[in-house]
N, C-alpha and C positions, 0 to 999 in steps of 0.2 A: 938394630931395630929402627933407628932413625931413618936409615936408607929404605927399609921396607915400607915405612909409613909414607915417605915421600914418593916412592915408586908406586904405591897403591893409589895415592892422590893423583899422580900424573896419569896412571892407567885409567882411573875413573874418568878423568877429564877427557881423555882421548875417546873412550867409549861413549860418553855423552855427546861429544861433537859428532862422532861417526854415526850414532843412532839418529840424531836429528837430521842428518844429511840423507838418510835412507827414506824413500817414499813409502807411505803406508799403502798396503794393497787396497784396491777398489772393492768395496763390499757391495755397492749397488750403483748402477749407472743408468741414466735415462737421457735421451736426446729428443729434440723437437725441431721441426722445421716451421718457421713462421712464414706465412704467405699473405700477401696483400693483393687483392684483385682490384685492378683499376678499370672501372666500368665507363662506358660511354655516357656522356651527359645527354639525357634524352628529354626532349620536349615533345615527344611523339604524342599525338592525340588521335583517337579513333571515334567514329560516330556511327551508330546504327539507328535508323528511324523506321518504325513500322508503318506500312501502308495497308490498312485493313481493306478487305473486300467483301462483296456480297455475291452469293451464287444461290441457285435453286437446289433443292434436294435431288433433282434429276441430273444437274450438272456434276454432282459428286461421282456418279457412276460413269461419266464420260471421260475418257482419257484426254489429258492435255488442256483442260480448262483452267485458266489462271484464277487462283482463289485469293491470293494476297502477295505482297512483296515487301522488301526492305530496301532502303537506300543506305549505302555504306560509303564512308569516305575516311581518309586518314591524311595526316600531315606531320611534319617533323620526323619523317622516317630516316633511318640510317641502316647501313649494312652491318650484319654481324660478321664474326670471323670467317664463317663459311656460308652464311645465307641468312635470309630474312623473308617473312611472309605476313600476310594478313590472313586470319583464319576466322571463318564464321562457323560456329559449332551449335548444334542443337542439344537441348537438355536430354540426358540419357533416357528419361521416361517417354521421350517423343521420337526416339529412333526406332524405326520399324524393321531394320535389317536391310542388308544390301545397300542400294543407293536411295532407299526410301525413308523419309521422315514422316511424322504423322501429326495431324492436328487433332486435339482431344477436347471434348466437351466436359463440362462440370460433372455430368453423369457418367463419364468414362467412355462414351461412344467415340470412335475415331475414324478417320479416313487417311489414306496414304497420299503423300505428295512427293514430287521430285523437284529438284532445283534446276531451273532453266538458266544456265550460265556457262560461260567459257572458263570459269575457274576450275581448278583440279578437284574432282570428286573423290572423297575419301571416306565414304560411309557416313559417319555421324558428323562430318565437317567438310567444308570446302575451303580451299586455300588459293591465294594468289601470290606468286613470288614477287617480292619487291626489291630484289637486288638492284642497286644503282638508281633507285627511285627515292625521292624525298617526299612524295605525296601520291595519293590515289584520289582522283576526282570522284565526285559523287557518282556512284554506280548503282543501278537498280537491279536487284536480284529477285527473280520471280519464282513463286511456288505454284506448281500446277498439279492438277489431280493425276494420280497414277491409274493405270488400268487395273481392273479387278476389285474396285471399291464397291461395297454394298450400299444400299440406300441407308441414309442416316436420318435421325430426327432433326427437325429444325432447331436452331439454337446457335449459341456462340461457341466456336471452336478456336483453341489457341495453341501456340507453339513457341515457347521461349527460346531465343537464340542469343548467343554471345559473340561479339566481335573482339578479336585480340590482335595485337602486333607482336610478333615473335622473332627473336634472333637466335642463332646458334652458331 
């Protein structure tokens, strides 16, 4: 009997050691990838200044009459991984479709204008590629009457625009 007790104690010790050496099955597993984006330090600045104009009600129905302009400039520019540009965008309520933007009065009357520039025309925005440039000198962008405008009432007509520097 003494041998049986000793054998049982030794066997229990071996089972305990063997059991602790076995890995428990994975009941649930999750992994994650941690990413850190290192961005360019940008001191880029952009500026857009409105130059208001005055025209007659008759001028609105004449194609190509300059009605207003903006001066744009930028500095501290840098290249993105595949490109960069300056973008002048018109507020969505002032996009008339195609290449036309529109100036709107407080009463809701409007007339169409087009942008006289060598920048890329993109419907509700115009862009200038800035790859390899660190600045864009002051550039005047003119808004002129489009053909097909009807006569409008005298008053103030406006069109909000936004200038941005973009990289991609």
